[in-house]
MARSE-638278 format. One line per 8 residues: for each residue z, y, x of C-alpha. Coordinates in steps of 0.2 Angstrom, whole numbers. Layout:
Z Y X; ...
END
This chain:
258 -131 -85; 255 -113 -91; 247 -108 -74; 235 -123 -76; 230 -117 -94; 227 -100 -87; 217 -106 -73; 207 -117 -85
204 -102 -97; 198 -91 -82; 186 -104 -76; 179 -107 -93; 175 -88 -95; 168 -87 -78; 156 -102 -81; 152 -96 -99
146 -79 -91; 137 -88 -78; 128 -101 -88; 124 -92 -105; 114 -76 -107; 123 -60 -110; 129 -55 -127; 133 -38 -134
151 -34 -137; 157 -20 -149; 164 -9 -136; 147 -10 -127; 137 -3 -141; 134 14 -134; 125 7 -119; 113 -3 -130
100 11 -134; 82 13 -132; 84 22 -115; 93 7 -108; 81 -5 -116; 67 3 -107; 77 3 -90; 81 -15 -92
63 -20 -96; 58 -12 -79; 71 -21 -69; 71 -38 -78; 52 -41 -82; 46 -56 -72; 28 -49 -69; 35 -32 -64
46 -40 -51; 31 -51 -45; 21 -35 -42; 35 -27 -33; 37 -42 -21; 18 -42 -18; 19 -24 -13; 34 -27 -1
24 -42 6; 9 -32 9; 19 -18 17; 27 -30 29; 10 -37 34; 3 -19 37; 18 -15 48; 15 -32 58
-2 -27 63; 5 -16 77; 9 -33 86; -10 -34 89; -8 -21 103; 5 -31 112; -1 -43 126; 2 -61 125
12 -67 141; 14 -85 147; 23 -92 162; 24 -110 168; 31 -119 183; 35 -136 189; 38 -149 203; 27 -164 206
30 -180 215; 19 -193 221; 22 -209 212; 28 -219 227; 39 -205 232; 46 -199 215; 64 -204 220; 63 -195 236
71 -178 241; 56 -167 242; 42 -164 229; 24 -165 234; 19 -149 225; 28 -134 218; 18 -123 206; 21 -108 196
7 -99 186; 6 -86 173; -6 -77 161; -8 -61 152; -20 -60 137; -23 -43 130; -33 -39 114; -42 -23 113
-50 -15 97; -68 -19 94; -69 -37 99; -63 -35 117; -52 -47 125; -45 -47 143; -37 -62 151; -28 -61 168
-21 -77 176; -13 -82 192; -7 -97 201; 4 -100 217; 6 -117 225; 16 -125 238; 9 -141 244; 18 -153 257
8 -157 273; 17 -174 274; 26 -184 260; 45 -181 258; 46 -167 271; 50 -148 268; 35 -143 277; 24 -134 264
7 -125 264; 5 -110 252; -10 -106 242; -14 -94 228; -28 -90 215; -31 -77 202; -44 -74 189; -49 -60 177
-61 -62 162; -66 -49 150; -74 -54 134; -83 -41 123; -92 -44 106; -110 -37 106; -108 -31 88; -91 -22 87
-86 -13 71; -89 5 79; -108 2 79; -107 5 60; -106 24 58; -89 29 51; -82 12 50; -63 10 53
-55 -4 64; -54 -19 52; -39 -26 61; -29 -11 55; -39 -6 40; -39 -22 30; -20 -24 30; -18 -5 26
-30 -7 11; -21 -23 6; -5 -13 5; -14 1 -5; -21 -12 -17; -4 -20 -20; 3 -2 -23; -10 2 -35
-8 -15 -43; 11 -12 -45; 8 5 -54; -6 -3 -65; 5 -18 -69; 20 -7 -74; 9 4 -86; 0 -11 -94
17 -20 -97; 25 -4 -103; 10 -3 -116; 15 -21 -121; 33 -17 -122; 30 -1 -133; 18 -11 -145; 31 -24 -147
44 -12 -151; 34 -3 -164; 30 -20 -171; 48 -24 -173; 51 -7 -181; 38 -11 -194; 45 -28 -197; 62 -21 -199
57 -9 -212; 47 -22 -221; 62 -33 -221; 72 -19 -229; 59 -17 -243; 57 -36 -246; 76 -37 -248; 76 -23 -261
62 -31 -270; 71 -48 -270; 87 -40 -277; 77 -32 -291; 69 -48 -296; 85 -57 -294; 91 -46 -308; 75 -49 -318
78 -68 -315; 96 -67 -321; 91 -56 -336; 77 -68 -341; 89 -83 -341; 100 -75 -353; 86 -69 -364; 79 -86 -364
95 -94 -368; 96 -82 -383; 79 -86 -389; 72 -68 -385; 58 -74 -374; 47 -89 -373; 48 -102 -359; 31 -95 -353
39 -78 -351; 53 -85 -341; 41 -95 -330; 31 -79 -326; 48 -70 -321; 53 -85 -310; 36 -85 -302; 38 -67 -296
56 -70 -292; 52 -85 -280; 37 -76 -273; 49 -62 -267; 60 -75 -259; 46 -83 -250; 40 -66 -244; 57 -61 -238
58 -78 -228; 41 -76 -220; 46 -58 -214; 62 -66 -207; 51 -79 -197; 40 -64 -192; 55 -54 -186; 62 -69 -176
46 -72 -167; 45 -53 -163; 63 -54 -156; 59 -70 -146; 44 -61 -138; 55 -46 -134; 67 -58 -125; 53 -65 -115
48 -47 -109; 66 -45 -103; 65 -62 -94; 77 -70 -107; 92 -61 -100; 100 -59 -117; 102 -72 -131; 94 -70 -148
108 -62 -157; 111 -49 -143; 93 -45 -143; 92 -43 -162; 108 -32 -162; 101 -21 -148; 84 -19 -156; 92 -14 -173
102 0 -164; 86 7 -157; 76 8 -173; 81 25 -179; 81 33 -161; 68 46 -156; 59 34 -145; 44 46 -141
55 59 -132; 65 45 -123; 49 36 -117; 40 52 -112; 56 57 -102; 57 40 -93; 38 38 -90; 29 55 -89
14 47 -80; 11 34 -93; -6 37 -101; -23 29 -103; -31 40 -90; -18 35 -77; -20 17 -81; -39 19 -79
-36 28 -62; -26 14 -55; -39 1 -61; -53 12 -53; -43 14 -37; -40 -5 -36; -59 -8 -38; -63 4 -24
-51 -3 -13; -58 -20 -16; -75 -14 -10; -68 -6 5; -59 -22 10; -75 -32 7; -85 -21 19; -71 -22 32
-70 -41 31; -89 -42 33; -88 -30 49; -74 -41 56; -83 -57 53; -100 -50 60; -90 -44 75; -81 -61 78
-97 -71 76; -109 -60 86; -114 -66 104; -101 -61 117; -103 -54 134; -91 -62 147; -87 -54 164; -77 -64 176
-69 -63 193; -60 -76 203; -51 -75 220; -43 -89 230; -32 -89 246; -25 -103 257; -14 -105 272; -28 -104 284
-31 -86 278; -47 -91 269; -52 -80 255; -65 -84 242; -71 -71 229; -83 -74 215; -90 -64 201; -98 -71 185
-108 -64 171; -112 -73 155; -117 -73 137; -109 -84 123; -121 -88 109; -111 -102 102; -109 -94 85; -126 -86 84
-134 -100 73; -118 -106 64; -119 -107 45; -107 -93 43; -116 -81 54; -133 -85 46; -127 -82 28; -114 -68 30
-125 -53 27; -133 -61 11; -116 -66 4; -109 -49 8; -123 -41 -2; -121 -53 -17; -102 -50 -17; -104 -31 -16
-117 -31 -30; -105 -42 -41; -90 -30 -38; -101 -14 -42; -108 -22 -58; -90 -26 -63; -84 -9 -60; -98 -1 -69
-95 -12 -84; -77 -9 -84; -79 10 -83; -91 9 -98; -79 -2 -108; -64 9 -104; -73 25 -110; -78 16 -126
-60 11 -129; -54 29 -126; -67 36 -138; -61 23 -151; -43 28 -148; -47 46 -151; -56 41 -167; -41 31 -173
-30 46 -169; -41 57 -180; -40 45 -194; -21 42 -193; -19 61 -194; -29 62 -210; -20 47 -216; -3 55 -212
-7 70 -222; -12 60 -237; 4 48 -236; 15 64 -234; 9 71 -250; 11 54 -259; 29 52 -252; 34 70 -258
26 67 -275; 35 50 -277; 52 58 -271; 50 71 -285; 47 58 -298; 62 48 -291; 73 63 -293; 67 64 -311
71 46 -314; 89 49 -308; 91 63 -321; 83 52 -334; 95 37 -329; 110 49 -331; 104 54 -348; 102 36 -353
83 37 -355; 79 24 -342; 86 8 -336; 94 4 -319; 80 -8 -315; 67 6 -319; 77 17 -306; 77 3 -293
59 0 -295; 55 19 -292; 67 19 -277; 57 4 -270; 41 13 -272; 48 28 -263; 55 17 -249; 38 8 -247
29 25 -246; 42 31 -233; 39 15 -223; 20 18 -223; 23 36 -218; 35 32 -204; 23 18 -197; 8 31 -197
19 43 -188; 24 30 -175; 5 26 -173; 1 44 -171; 15 46 -158; 9 30 -148; -9 36 -147; -5 54 -143
6 48 -128; -7 35 -123; -21 49 -123; -9 62 -115; -12 75 -129; 1 85 -138; 8 76 -153; 1 85 -168
8 75 -183
END
Protein backbone atom coordinates (compact mmCIF):
# COMPACT_ATOMS: atom_id res chain seq x y z
CA UNK A 1 0.00 0.00 0.00
CA UNK A 2 2.83 2.42 0.92
CA UNK A 3 4.66 1.67 -2.34
CA UNK A 4 1.48 2.43 -4.32
CA UNK A 5 1.06 5.81 -2.61
CA UNK A 6 4.73 6.67 -3.19
CA UNK A 7 4.41 5.81 -6.88
CA UNK A 8 1.22 7.87 -7.14
CA UNK A 9 2.97 10.85 -5.54
CA UNK A 10 5.96 10.57 -7.90
CA UNK A 11 3.63 10.28 -10.89
CA UNK A 12 1.63 13.34 -9.75
CA UNK A 13 4.78 15.46 -9.37
CA UNK A 14 6.08 14.34 -12.76
CA UNK A 15 2.79 15.15 -14.52
CA UNK A 16 2.51 18.49 -12.73
CA UNK A 17 5.96 19.55 -13.97
CA UNK A 18 5.11 18.29 -17.42
CA UNK A 19 1.70 19.95 -17.76
CA UNK A 20 1.97 23.19 -15.80
CA UNK A 21 4.51 25.98 -16.46
CA UNK A 22 7.47 26.41 -14.19
CA UNK A 23 7.20 28.31 -10.93
CA UNK A 24 9.92 29.90 -8.84
CA UNK A 25 10.89 28.15 -5.62
CA UNK A 26 12.55 29.90 -2.68
CA UNK A 27 15.82 28.04 -3.14
CA UNK A 28 15.99 29.16 -6.80
CA UNK A 29 15.69 32.90 -6.21
CA UNK A 30 19.37 33.59 -6.88
CA UNK A 31 18.95 32.23 -10.42
CA UNK A 32 16.08 34.58 -11.25
CA UNK A 33 17.85 37.83 -12.02
CA UNK A 34 17.93 40.21 -14.97
CA UNK A 35 20.89 38.40 -16.56
CA UNK A 36 19.01 35.09 -16.71
CA UNK A 37 15.82 36.86 -17.74
CA UNK A 38 17.64 38.12 -20.85
CA UNK A 39 19.17 34.70 -21.55
CA UNK A 40 15.81 32.97 -21.15
CA UNK A 41 14.19 35.46 -23.52
CA UNK A 42 16.80 34.71 -26.20
CA UNK A 43 16.26 30.95 -25.93
CA UNK A 44 12.48 30.84 -25.46
CA UNK A 45 11.04 33.60 -27.63
CA UNK A 46 9.04 32.08 -30.49
CA UNK A 47 10.02 34.64 -33.14
CA UNK A 48 13.72 34.27 -32.31
CA UNK A 49 13.40 30.48 -32.60
CA UNK A 50 11.64 30.85 -35.95
CA UNK A 51 14.41 33.11 -37.30
CA UNK A 52 17.04 30.58 -36.20
CA UNK A 53 15.17 27.72 -37.93
CA UNK A 54 14.89 29.75 -41.15
CA UNK A 55 18.63 30.36 -41.04
CA UNK A 56 19.33 26.62 -40.59
CA UNK A 57 16.95 25.78 -43.43
CA UNK A 58 18.64 28.28 -45.77
CA UNK A 59 22.06 26.89 -44.85
CA UNK A 60 20.91 23.34 -45.67
CA UNK A 61 19.57 24.49 -49.06
CA UNK A 62 22.84 26.34 -49.77
CA UNK A 63 24.90 23.23 -49.05
CA UNK A 64 22.58 21.10 -51.19
CA UNK A 65 23.40 23.10 -54.34
CA UNK A 66 26.62 21.07 -54.74
CA UNK A 67 24.36 18.22 -55.88
CA UNK A 68 23.82 20.15 -59.14
CA UNK A 69 27.34 19.14 -60.19
CA UNK A 70 26.61 15.43 -59.80
CA UNK A 71 25.38 13.50 -62.86
CA UNK A 72 21.96 11.86 -62.96
CA UNK A 73 22.32 8.16 -63.80
CA UNK A 74 19.58 5.74 -64.84
CA UNK A 75 19.78 2.05 -65.83
CA UNK A 76 16.93 -0.11 -67.08
CA UNK A 77 16.65 -3.69 -68.29
CA UNK A 78 14.04 -6.28 -69.10
CA UNK A 79 12.96 -9.49 -70.81
CA UNK A 80 10.12 -9.39 -73.32
CA UNK A 81 7.97 -12.25 -74.60
CA UNK A 82 5.64 -12.48 -77.56
CA UNK A 83 2.04 -12.89 -76.40
CA UNK A 84 1.59 -16.38 -77.79
CA UNK A 85 4.90 -17.52 -76.31
CA UNK A 86 4.91 -15.77 -72.93
CA UNK A 87 4.85 -19.13 -71.11
CA UNK A 88 7.73 -20.50 -73.12
CA UNK A 89 11.29 -20.92 -71.90
CA UNK A 90 13.11 -18.24 -73.93
CA UNK A 91 12.20 -14.53 -74.27
CA UNK A 92 11.92 -12.82 -77.62
CA UNK A 93 13.98 -9.80 -76.59
CA UNK A 94 16.42 -9.07 -73.78
CA UNK A 95 17.25 -5.38 -73.30
CA UNK A 96 19.46 -3.24 -71.11
CA UNK A 97 19.75 0.55 -71.39
CA UNK A 98 21.30 3.39 -69.47
CA UNK A 99 21.59 7.16 -69.51
CA UNK A 100 23.76 9.82 -67.91
CA UNK A 101 22.47 13.38 -67.64
CA UNK A 102 25.04 16.00 -66.65
CA UNK A 103 24.14 19.62 -65.94
CA UNK A 104 26.81 22.24 -66.56
CA UNK A 105 26.83 25.82 -65.33
CA UNK A 106 25.43 28.44 -67.66
CA UNK A 107 22.43 26.58 -69.08
CA UNK A 108 24.36 23.63 -70.57
CA UNK A 109 23.09 20.08 -70.38
CA UNK A 110 24.75 16.91 -71.72
CA UNK A 111 22.83 13.64 -72.08
CA UNK A 112 24.51 10.37 -73.10
CA UNK A 113 22.40 7.25 -73.49
CA UNK A 114 22.96 3.72 -74.77
CA UNK A 115 20.96 0.57 -75.45
CA UNK A 116 21.95 -3.08 -75.98
CA UNK A 117 19.46 -5.63 -77.38
CA UNK A 118 19.39 -9.38 -77.85
CA UNK A 119 16.61 -10.35 -80.29
CA UNK A 120 15.75 -13.98 -81.01
CA UNK A 121 15.95 -15.14 -84.60
CA UNK A 122 13.18 -17.68 -84.07
CA UNK A 123 10.56 -17.88 -81.33
CA UNK A 124 11.43 -19.88 -78.20
CA UNK A 125 15.00 -20.58 -79.23
CA UNK A 126 18.28 -19.47 -77.59
CA UNK A 127 19.57 -18.16 -80.90
CA UNK A 128 19.88 -14.38 -80.53
CA UNK A 129 21.16 -11.49 -82.60
CA UNK A 130 22.81 -8.57 -80.78
CA UNK A 131 22.34 -4.91 -81.63
CA UNK A 132 23.36 -1.68 -79.93
CA UNK A 133 22.76 2.04 -80.17
CA UNK A 134 24.15 5.13 -78.48
CA UNK A 135 23.33 8.82 -78.57
CA UNK A 136 24.69 12.06 -77.20
CA UNK A 137 22.91 15.41 -77.01
CA UNK A 138 24.37 18.69 -75.87
CA UNK A 139 21.96 21.52 -75.11
CA UNK A 140 23.16 25.10 -74.55
CA UNK A 141 21.16 28.21 -73.74
CA UNK A 142 21.93 31.09 -76.13
CA UNK A 143 21.69 33.59 -73.27
CA UNK A 144 23.79 32.18 -70.39
CA UNK A 145 24.29 34.21 -67.22
CA UNK A 146 27.96 34.87 -67.99
CA UNK A 147 27.01 37.13 -70.92
CA UNK A 148 26.12 39.73 -68.27
CA UNK A 149 29.38 41.31 -67.15
CA UNK A 150 30.30 40.44 -63.56
CA UNK A 151 27.27 38.18 -63.02
CA UNK A 152 27.63 35.18 -60.76
CA UNK A 153 26.18 31.75 -61.39
CA UNK A 154 22.52 31.99 -60.21
CA UNK A 155 22.35 28.28 -59.39
CA UNK A 156 24.83 28.80 -56.55
CA UNK A 157 24.49 32.53 -55.95
CA UNK A 158 20.74 32.55 -55.16
CA UNK A 159 20.91 29.87 -52.40
CA UNK A 160 23.99 31.59 -50.97
CA UNK A 161 22.22 34.96 -50.91
CA UNK A 162 19.11 33.35 -49.40
CA UNK A 163 21.32 32.09 -46.58
CA UNK A 164 22.92 35.52 -46.14
CA UNK A 165 19.45 37.05 -46.01
CA UNK A 166 18.31 34.54 -43.37
CA UNK A 167 21.46 35.27 -41.35
CA UNK A 168 20.88 39.03 -41.47
CA UNK A 169 17.21 38.49 -40.71
CA UNK A 170 18.11 36.50 -37.61
CA UNK A 171 20.39 39.29 -36.36
CA UNK A 172 17.78 41.92 -37.20
CA UNK A 173 14.97 39.96 -35.51
CA UNK A 174 17.06 39.42 -32.38
CA UNK A 175 17.84 43.13 -32.06
CA UNK A 176 14.30 44.31 -32.76
CA UNK A 177 12.85 41.85 -30.24
CA UNK A 178 15.52 42.81 -27.70
CA UNK A 179 14.28 46.36 -28.08
CA UNK A 180 10.70 45.20 -27.38
CA UNK A 181 11.94 43.19 -24.42
CA UNK A 182 13.84 46.15 -22.95
CA UNK A 183 10.94 48.56 -23.41
CA UNK A 184 8.59 46.06 -21.78
CA UNK A 185 10.96 45.71 -18.82
CA UNK A 186 11.27 49.49 -18.39
CA UNK A 187 7.49 49.77 -18.55
CA UNK A 188 7.20 47.20 -15.78
CA UNK A 189 9.73 49.13 -13.67
CA UNK A 190 7.68 52.31 -14.06
CA UNK A 191 4.41 50.55 -13.17
CA UNK A 192 6.07 48.85 -10.21
CA UNK A 193 7.10 52.25 -8.80
CA UNK A 194 3.69 53.74 -9.57
CA UNK A 195 2.12 50.90 -7.62
CA UNK A 196 4.31 51.69 -4.63
CA UNK A 197 3.35 55.41 -4.76
CA UNK A 198 -0.35 54.59 -5.22
CA UNK A 199 -0.22 52.22 -2.25
CA UNK A 200 1.36 54.94 -0.07
CA UNK A 201 -1.27 57.41 -1.23
CA UNK A 202 -4.04 54.90 -0.47
CA UNK A 203 -2.68 54.34 3.04
CA UNK A 204 -2.59 58.10 3.70
CA UNK A 205 -6.18 58.60 2.57
CA UNK A 206 -7.26 55.54 4.53
CA UNK A 207 -6.09 57.37 7.64
CA UNK A 208 -7.89 60.53 6.47
CA UNK A 209 -11.01 58.47 5.87
CA UNK A 210 -10.90 56.85 9.32
CA UNK A 211 -10.15 60.20 10.99
CA UNK A 212 -13.03 61.83 9.06
CA UNK A 213 -15.49 59.19 10.25
CA UNK A 214 -14.47 59.80 13.86
CA UNK A 215 -14.67 63.58 13.48
CA UNK A 216 -18.07 63.34 11.78
CA UNK A 217 -19.43 61.09 14.54
CA UNK A 218 -18.36 63.75 17.07
CA UNK A 219 -19.90 66.54 15.00
CA UNK A 220 -16.58 68.24 14.28
CA UNK A 221 -17.10 68.26 10.50
CA UNK A 222 -20.11 68.43 8.22
CA UNK A 223 -21.43 65.64 6.03
CA UNK A 224 -20.15 67.52 2.96
CA UNK A 225 -16.63 67.58 4.45
CA UNK A 226 -16.88 63.83 5.03
CA UNK A 227 -18.04 63.30 1.41
CA UNK A 228 -15.05 65.26 0.10
CA UNK A 229 -12.69 63.08 2.17
CA UNK A 230 -14.43 59.88 1.02
CA UNK A 231 -14.33 60.96 -2.62
CA UNK A 232 -10.55 61.36 -2.49
CA UNK A 233 -10.23 58.09 -0.54
CA UNK A 234 -12.18 56.08 -3.12
CA UNK A 235 -10.28 57.79 -5.94
CA UNK A 236 -6.98 56.50 -4.48
CA UNK A 237 -8.44 52.97 -4.30
CA UNK A 238 -9.56 53.15 -7.96
CA UNK A 239 -6.16 54.48 -9.00
CA UNK A 240 -4.41 51.64 -7.17
CA UNK A 241 -6.70 49.02 -8.77
CA UNK A 242 -6.17 50.46 -12.26
CA UNK A 243 -2.38 50.29 -11.73
CA UNK A 244 -2.74 46.63 -10.64
CA UNK A 245 -4.62 45.90 -13.89
CA UNK A 246 -1.92 47.73 -15.86
CA UNK A 247 0.78 45.70 -14.09
CA UNK A 248 -1.01 42.40 -14.74
CA UNK A 249 -1.23 43.26 -18.44
CA UNK A 250 2.49 44.05 -18.50
CA UNK A 251 3.34 40.75 -16.78
CA UNK A 252 1.18 38.83 -19.28
CA UNK A 253 2.98 40.58 -22.14
CA UNK A 254 6.29 39.49 -20.62
CA UNK A 255 5.05 35.91 -20.35
CA UNK A 256 4.19 36.05 -24.04
CA UNK A 257 7.73 37.23 -24.87
CA UNK A 258 9.05 34.16 -23.02
CA UNK A 259 6.60 31.90 -24.87
CA UNK A 260 4.53 31.35 -21.68
CA UNK A 261 7.20 29.13 -20.16
CA UNK A 262 6.47 30.51 -16.67
CA UNK A 263 3.12 30.99 -14.95
CA UNK A 264 1.84 34.40 -13.88
CA UNK A 265 3.03 34.29 -10.26
CA UNK A 266 6.49 33.06 -11.29
CA UNK A 267 6.81 35.81 -13.90
CA UNK A 268 5.69 38.43 -11.39
CA UNK A 269 8.17 37.23 -8.75
CA UNK A 270 11.01 37.16 -11.28
CA UNK A 271 10.33 40.71 -12.50
CA UNK A 272 10.12 42.03 -8.93
CA UNK A 273 13.60 40.61 -8.27
CA UNK A 274 14.99 42.46 -11.32
CA UNK A 275 13.61 45.94 -10.60
CA UNK A 276 16.54 47.18 -8.49
CA UNK A 277 19.31 45.57 -10.58
CA UNK A 278 21.74 47.64 -12.71
CA UNK A 279 20.11 46.50 -15.94
CA UNK A 280 22.24 48.80 -18.17
CA UNK A 281 25.53 47.11 -17.26
CA UNK A 282 24.07 43.62 -17.58
CA UNK A 283 22.38 44.34 -20.91
CA UNK A 284 25.52 45.94 -22.38
CA UNK A 285 27.64 42.98 -21.30
CA UNK A 286 25.24 40.46 -22.85
CA UNK A 287 24.51 42.35 -26.07
CA UNK A 288 27.46 44.64 -26.92
CA UNK A 289 26.39 44.96 -30.57
CA UNK A 290 22.83 46.04 -29.80
CA UNK A 291 22.28 49.59 -31.01
CA UNK A 292 20.26 51.47 -33.59
CA UNK A 293 23.09 51.69 -36.15
CA UNK A 294 23.53 47.91 -36.09
CA UNK A 295 19.78 47.44 -36.54
CA UNK A 296 19.84 49.76 -39.55
CA UNK A 297 22.91 47.98 -40.91
CA UNK A 298 21.14 44.61 -40.78
CA UNK A 299 18.04 46.10 -42.39
CA UNK A 300 20.09 47.72 -45.16
CA UNK A 301 22.00 44.48 -45.80
CA UNK A 302 18.71 42.61 -46.15
CA UNK A 303 17.44 45.08 -48.74
CA UNK A 304 20.72 44.88 -50.72
CA UNK A 305 20.55 41.09 -50.66
CA UNK A 306 16.95 41.25 -51.94
CA UNK A 307 18.17 43.31 -54.90
CA UNK A 308 20.96 40.80 -55.62
CA UNK A 309 18.56 37.86 -55.44
CA UNK A 310 16.07 39.59 -57.70
CA UNK A 311 18.76 40.25 -60.34
CA UNK A 312 20.04 36.65 -60.19
CA UNK A 313 16.50 35.28 -60.52
CA UNK A 314 16.01 37.43 -63.60
CA UNK A 315 19.28 36.18 -65.15
CA UNK A 316 18.34 32.57 -64.39
CA UNK A 317 14.87 32.98 -65.88
CA UNK A 318 16.29 34.69 -68.97
CA UNK A 319 18.83 31.88 -69.34
CA UNK A 320 16.18 29.15 -69.05
CA UNK A 321 13.66 30.80 -71.40
CA UNK A 322 16.19 31.76 -74.11
CA UNK A 323 16.43 29.73 -77.37
CA UNK A 324 18.61 26.65 -77.03
CA UNK A 325 21.23 25.25 -79.38
CA UNK A 326 21.02 21.45 -79.57
CA UNK A 327 23.83 19.33 -80.98
CA UNK A 328 23.18 15.59 -81.28
CA UNK A 329 24.97 12.46 -82.41
CA UNK A 330 23.52 8.95 -82.86
CA UNK A 331 25.25 5.66 -83.59
CA UNK A 332 23.76 2.19 -84.25
CA UNK A 333 25.28 -1.27 -84.71
CA UNK A 334 23.70 -4.64 -85.64
CA UNK A 335 24.81 -8.26 -86.11
CA UNK A 336 25.53 -7.79 -89.74
CA UNK A 337 28.23 -5.26 -88.78
CA UNK A 338 26.20 -2.45 -90.20
CA UNK A 339 27.09 0.86 -88.59
CA UNK A 340 25.03 4.00 -88.91
CA UNK A 341 26.11 7.36 -87.63
CA UNK A 342 24.25 10.66 -87.72
CA UNK A 343 24.83 14.17 -86.43
CA UNK A 344 22.10 16.75 -85.89
CA UNK A 345 22.04 20.46 -85.18
CA UNK A 346 18.95 22.34 -84.06
CA UNK A 347 17.52 25.36 -82.28
CA UNK A 348 14.69 25.22 -79.76
CA UNK A 349 12.51 28.37 -79.88
CA UNK A 350 9.64 26.90 -77.87
CA UNK A 351 9.89 29.46 -75.03
CA UNK A 352 10.75 32.48 -77.17
CA UNK A 353 7.20 33.84 -77.37
CA UNK A 354 5.92 32.52 -74.06
CA UNK A 355 4.18 35.10 -71.77
CA UNK A 356 6.90 34.70 -69.15
CA UNK A 357 9.66 35.45 -71.68
CA UNK A 358 7.90 38.46 -73.14
CA UNK A 359 7.26 40.14 -69.75
CA UNK A 360 10.30 39.09 -67.69
CA UNK A 361 12.46 42.17 -68.39
CA UNK A 362 9.63 44.61 -67.77
CA UNK A 363 8.63 42.86 -64.55
CA UNK A 364 12.24 42.84 -63.35
CA UNK A 365 12.58 46.60 -63.92
CA UNK A 366 9.32 47.30 -62.06
CA UNK A 367 10.23 45.06 -59.10
CA UNK A 368 13.73 46.55 -58.93
CA UNK A 369 12.29 50.06 -58.98
CA UNK A 370 9.90 49.17 -56.13
CA UNK A 371 12.70 47.73 -54.00
CA UNK A 372 14.95 50.75 -54.58
CA UNK A 373 12.12 53.12 -53.70
CA UNK A 374 11.37 51.18 -50.49
CA UNK A 375 15.06 51.22 -49.57
CA UNK A 376 15.29 54.97 -50.13
CA UNK A 377 12.16 55.67 -48.07
CA UNK A 378 13.35 53.36 -45.31
CA UNK A 379 16.78 55.04 -45.15
CA UNK A 380 15.22 58.51 -44.92
CA UNK A 381 12.73 57.38 -42.29
CA UNK A 382 15.39 55.68 -40.20
CA UNK A 383 17.60 58.76 -40.27
CA UNK A 384 14.64 60.89 -39.15
CA UNK A 385 13.95 58.49 -36.29
CA UNK A 386 17.60 58.58 -35.24
CA UNK A 387 17.56 62.39 -35.18
CA UNK A 388 14.40 62.23 -33.07
CA UNK A 389 16.10 59.89 -30.61
CA UNK A 390 19.04 62.28 -30.31
CA UNK A 391 16.67 65.16 -29.57
CA UNK A 392 14.87 63.07 -26.97
CA UNK A 393 18.16 62.28 -25.31
CA UNK A 394 19.07 65.98 -25.10
CA UNK A 395 15.65 66.81 -23.63
CA UNK A 396 15.85 63.95 -21.14
CA UNK A 397 19.27 65.09 -19.98
CA UNK A 398 17.96 68.61 -19.31
CA UNK A 399 14.92 67.11 -17.61
CA UNK A 400 17.11 64.89 -15.44
CA UNK A 401 19.10 67.89 -14.19
CA UNK A 402 15.88 69.69 -13.28
CA UNK A 403 14.36 66.61 -11.57
CA UNK A 404 17.60 66.00 -9.69
CA UNK A 405 17.48 69.51 -8.23
CA UNK A 406 13.81 69.08 -7.35
CA UNK A 407 14.45 65.75 -5.63
CA UNK A 408 17.39 67.10 -3.60
CA UNK A 409 15.28 70.07 -2.52
CA UNK A 410 12.34 67.87 -1.46
CA UNK A 411 14.66 65.51 0.39
CA UNK A 412 15.98 68.46 2.46
CA UNK A 413 12.44 69.58 3.21
CA UNK A 414 11.52 66.01 4.23
CA UNK A 415 14.43 65.90 6.67
CA UNK A 416 13.20 69.17 8.13
CA UNK A 417 9.71 67.66 8.49
CA UNK A 418 11.21 64.73 10.37
CA UNK A 419 12.81 67.14 12.81
CA UNK A 420 9.53 69.08 13.16
CA UNK A 421 7.63 65.83 13.74
CA UNK A 422 10.01 64.82 16.52
CA UNK A 423 9.42 68.20 18.14
CA UNK A 424 5.65 67.82 17.76
CA UNK A 425 5.31 70.71 15.32
CA UNK A 426 3.69 68.62 12.54
CA UNK A 427 1.42 65.60 12.39
CA UNK A 428 2.24 62.09 11.23
CA UNK A 429 0.02 62.59 8.17
CA UNK A 430 1.94 65.75 7.25
CA UNK A 431 5.15 63.73 7.42
CA UNK A 432 3.65 60.94 5.27
CA UNK A 433 2.45 63.44 2.67
CA UNK A 434 5.92 64.89 2.47
CA UNK A 435 7.40 61.40 2.16
CA UNK A 436 4.96 60.72 -0.68
CA UNK A 437 6.14 63.84 -2.52
CA UNK A 438 9.77 62.70 -2.13
CA UNK A 439 8.94 59.21 -3.47
CA UNK A 440 7.04 60.67 -6.43
CA UNK A 441 10.01 62.91 -7.23
CA UNK A 442 12.40 59.95 -6.92
CA UNK A 443 10.20 57.87 -9.24
CA UNK A 444 10.26 60.60 -11.91
CA UNK A 445 14.03 60.92 -11.53
CA UNK A 446 14.58 57.14 -11.81
CA UNK A 447 12.28 56.88 -14.83
CA UNK A 448 14.15 59.71 -16.52
CA UNK A 449 17.48 58.01 -15.75
CA UNK A 450 16.21 54.72 -17.23
CA UNK A 451 15.08 56.51 -20.40
CA UNK A 452 18.47 58.22 -20.72
CA UNK A 453 20.18 54.84 -20.34
CA UNK A 454 17.88 53.28 -22.93
CA UNK A 455 18.46 55.96 -25.59
CA UNK A 456 22.19 56.10 -24.82
CA UNK A 457 22.50 52.34 -25.38
CA UNK A 458 20.29 52.51 -28.45
CA UNK A 459 22.36 55.30 -30.01
CA UNK A 460 25.63 53.70 -28.89
CA UNK A 461 26.91 56.76 -27.07
CA UNK A 462 28.33 57.06 -23.59
CA UNK A 463 25.72 57.43 -20.90
CA UNK A 464 26.04 60.95 -19.63
CA UNK A 465 23.26 61.25 -17.06
